[in-house]
C-alpha positions in Angstrom: 24.1 75.3 -34.7 24.6 77.7 -31.9 22.3 80.1 -33.6 19.5 77.6 -33.5 19.6 76.6 -29.7 17.7 79.6 -28.5 15.0 81.5 -30.3 13.9 83.7 -27.4 17.0 84.5 -25.6 18.8 82.7 -22.8 17.1 79.7 -21.2 15.9 80.5 -17.7 14.0 78.6 -15.0 10.3 78.6 -15.2 8.3 80.7 -14.9 10.4 83.1 -16.9 8.2 86.2 -17.7 4.7 85.5 -16.8 3.9 85.4 -13.1 1.1 83.3 -11.7 -2.2 84.8 -12.6 -3.7 83.6 -9.4 -1.3 85.8 -7.3 -0.8 88.7 -9.8 -4.5 89.5 -10.1 -4.4 90.4 -6.4 -1.3 92.5 -6.6 -1.3 96.0 -5.1 0.6 97.2 -8.2 -2.0 98.4 -10.6 0.1 97.6 -13.8 0.8 94.0 -12.7 -2.8 93.5 -11.7 -4.1 94.8 -15.0 -1.7 92.7 -17.0 -2.8 89.7 -15.0 -6.5 90.4 -15.7 -5.6 90.6 -19.4 -3.8 87.3 -19.3 -6.6 85.7 -17.4 -9.2 86.8 -19.9 -7.0 85.6 -22.8 -6.5 82.1 -21.2 -10.0 81.5 -20.2 -12.6 83.4 -22.3 -12.8 80.9 -25.2 -13.3 77.9 -22.8 -16.0 79.9 -20.9 -17.8 80.9 -24.1 -17.7 77.4 -25.5 -18.7 76.0 -22.2 -21.7 78.3 -21.9 -22.8 77.5 -25.4 -22.7 73.7 -24.9 -23.4 73.1 -21.3 -26.1 75.8 -20.9 -27.3 75.4 -24.6 -27.8 79.2 -25.1 -27.7 80.9 -28.5 -24.4 82.4 -29.5 -25.4 86.0 -29.0 -26.6 85.3 -25.5 -23.4 83.4 -24.8 -21.3 86.4 -26.0 -23.2 88.7 -23.5 -22.8 86.2 -20.7 -19.1 85.8 -21.3 -18.5 89.5 -21.5 -20.5 90.1 -18.2 -18.8 87.2 -16.5 -15.3 88.5 -17.0 -16.3 92.2 -16.5 -17.8 91.3 -13.1 -15.1 88.9 -12.2 -12.5 91.7 -12.5 -14.7 94.4 -10.8 -15.7 92.1 -8.0 -12.3 90.5 -7.5 -14.0 87.1 -7.3 -10.6 85.4 -7.3 -10.2 86.2 -3.6 -12.6 83.3 -2.9 -10.3 80.7 -4.6 -8.9 78.1 -2.3 -6.3 75.9 -3.9 -6.7 73.1 -1.4 -10.3 72.6 -2.6 -10.0 72.6 -6.4 -7.9 73.4 -9.5 -8.0 76.9 -10.7 -9.8 76.1 -13.9 -12.4 74.0 -12.0 -12.9 77.0 -9.8 -13.5 79.2 -12.9 -15.9 76.7 -14.4 -18.0 76.5 -11.2 -18.1 80.2 -11.0 -19.4 80.3 -14.6 -22.1 77.8 -13.6 -23.2 79.9 -10.7 -23.1 83.1 -12.8 -25.2 81.7 -15.6 -27.7 80.0 -13.2 -28.2 83.3 -11.4 -28.9 85.1 -14.7 -31.4 82.4 -15.8 -33.2 82.5 -12.5 -33.5 86.3 -12.9 -35.3 85.6 -16.2 -32.5 87.0 -18.3 -32.0 90.3 -16.5 -28.7 90.7 -18.5 -29.9 92.7 -21.5 -28.0 92.6 -24.7 -25.6 95.3 -25.0 -26.0 96.2 -21.3 -22.5 95.1 -20.3 -20.6 98.3 -19.2 -17.2 96.9 -20.0 -17.0 95.6 -23.5 -14.0 93.2 -24.1 -12.4 92.8 -27.5 -13.0 89.1 -27.9 -13.0 87.2 -31.3 -16.3 85.3 -30.9 -16.5 84.5 -34.6 -13.3 82.5 -34.4 -14.5 80.8 -31.2 -17.8 79.8 -32.8 -16.0 78.5 -35.9 -13.8 76.4 -33.6 -16.9 75.2 -31.8 -18.4 73.9 -35.0 -15.2 72.1 -35.9 -14.7 70.6 -32.5 -18.2 70.0 -31.2 -18.1 68.1 -27.8 -19.3 64.5 -27.6 -22.8 64.1 -26.1 -21.6 62.3 -23.1 -18.4 64.4 -22.3 -17.9 65.2 -18.7 -18.3 69.1 -18.3 -15.0 69.5 -16.4 -13.1 67.4 -19.0 -14.7 69.4 -21.8 -13.7 72.7 -20.1 -10.1 71.4 -19.6 -9.9 70.3 -23.3 -10.9 73.8 -24.4 -8.5 75.5 -21.9 -5.7 73.3 -23.3 -6.6 74.2 -26.8 -6.5 77.9 -25.9 -3.3 77.6 -24.0 -1.5 76.1 -27.0 -3.0 78.7 -29.3 -1.6 81.5 -27.0 1.8 79.7 -27.0 1.8 79.7 -30.8 1.3 83.4 -30.9 3.9 83.9 -28.3 6.3 81.8 -30.5 5.4 83.9 -33.6 6.1 87.1 -31.9 9.4 85.9 -30.4 10.6 84.5 -33.8 9.7 87.8 -35.5 11.5 89.8 -32.9 14.7 87.7 -33.1 14.8 87.4 -36.8 13.8 83.8 -36.9 10.8 84.1 -39.3 12.0 81.0 -41.3 11.9 78.9 -38.1 8.3 79.8 -37.4 7.3 79.4 -41.0 8.8 75.9 -41.0 7.0 75.1 -37.7 3.7 76.5 -39.0 4.0 74.5 -42.3 5.1 71.2 -40.8 3.6 71.0 -37.2 0.5 73.3 -37.6 -0.7 72.8 -41.1 1.0 69.4 -42.0 -1.2 67.1 -39.8 -4.4 68.4 -41.5 -3.1 67.9 -45.1 -3.9 65.1 -47.4 -0.4 63.6 -46.7 2.4 64.3 -44.3 5.2 66.6 -45.7 8.7 65.2 -45.6 11.8 67.2 -44.5 13.0 66.9 -48.1 9.9 68.5 -49.4 10.2 71.3 -46.8 13.8 71.9 -47.8 12.9 72.3 -51.5 10.0 74.5 -50.6 12.0 76.9 -48.4 15.2 76.6 -50.4 17.2 75.3 -47.4 19.4 72.2 -46.9 17.6 69.3 -45.2 20.0 69.5 -42.2 19.0 73.2 -41.7 15.4 72.2 -41.7 16.0 69.6 -39.1 17.9 72.1 -36.9 15.3 74.8 -37.3 12.4 72.5 -36.4 14.2 71.1 -33.4 15.0 74.6 -32.0 11.5 76.0 -32.6 9.9 73.0 -31.0 12.0 73.4 -27.9 11.0 77.0 -27.7 7.4 76.2 -28.2 7.6 73.7 -25.4 9.0 76.3 -23.1 6.3 78.8 -24.0 3.5 76.2 -23.4 5.0 75.4 -19.9 5.3 79.1 -19.1 1.6 79.6 -19.9 0.7 76.5 -18.0 2.7 77.6 -14.9 0.9 80.9 -14.9 -2.5 79.3 -15.1 -2.1 76.8 -12.2 -2.2 77.5 -8.6 0.5 75.2 -7.2 3.5 73.1 -8.2 1.6 70.0 -7.7 -1.2 71.1 -10.0 1.4 72.3 -12.5 3.3 69.0 -12.5 0.1 67.0 -12.9 -1.0 69.1 -15.9 2.5 68.6 -17.4 2.2 64.9 -17.0 -1.2 64.9 -18.6 0.2 67.0 -21.6 3.7 65.6 -22.1 3.9 62.3 -20.1 6.6 63.5 -17.6 7.6 66.0 -14.9 9.5 69.2 -15.5 12.2 70.4 -13.2 
């Protein structure tokens, strides 16, 4: 049982390893700043791409170029220096910046030429486009709410990858495999798997399946919260997002 209580090492107070992106992108330390820029792009590029595709109704190739250019220029121009937490949430600030950027490009009659972005980011647009087809927004959805939904979807996907890496590093691949099979694959299957079926499939006692899943879910929640903390600009904003996601505050 003790072996199952911590998949990623000792429990620590949040945030544990990922500093707030809002502060880190302005760091004087180049390594910290560059890591924060990478984390910022990882957290927001899919919501930005999908938002451009749906809100601005542009073809996917144009949306790719606009997304690439937006983040390249955001990093180069340090546009986060204009963010004021008292006026808006950070994700709302990002969305408004995207609107301004795309509007400027359209007013300039498409001055952004395909392939003309100097800094090319390695972004998996094919996966994003597939997700967009599977989760097309409702016609009447509020733009800010749609952006939030896609931001949350991306945040959970990043936390799943964090979990996979931590489980692999700590020799807990069976934990992640159970989590993937039951919590990630299970809900989309024709019928919900039982713990007994999982036990038979993985050759484990049912009690061990129960313990493994409980442990990996706790770790996944911690990783989601860590990602969420890094992507919000204040404790009030963080706690509000926690309540919306989980229905309660986090200490």
